[in-house]
C-alpha positions, 0 to 999 in steps of 0.5 A: 293526962294534963301537963302544966306547961307555962308558956313564956310570952316575950315582953314586947308581945305581952300587950297583944297577948293580953288583948287577945286573952281579953277578947277570948274571955268576952267570946267565952262569956257571951258566945260567938253570935253576941261577940260578932254583934258586939264587934260590929257595934264597936266598929260602928261606934269607932267609925262615928267617933273617928269623924272628929280629930279628938275622937280618933284617940278612942275611935281607932282602938274601938275599931281594932277591938271590934275587928278582933271580936268579929274575927275571934267570934267567926273563927 
C-alpha cells in the first residue's frame, strides 16, 4: 500500500534540500564506491583551487559537495 504524501519544504531550506537530492541522484546512478571516490576527487580539486583567492569562489563549493558525496556514499 503506497501513500502519495507530498512533503512541504520551507523556502529557506529548499537550496539545501535540492543539493541533497542532487547528491542522492548521483549516488543512485553511480553507486556508493564511485560516489565516495568522486567526492574525494572533488575535495582535492577544491583544495587545489582554493590556494588562490579567485579560486575560493569555486573551490569552497567543490569541497562542500565532495564532503556531502562522501557522507552520502558512506552512510
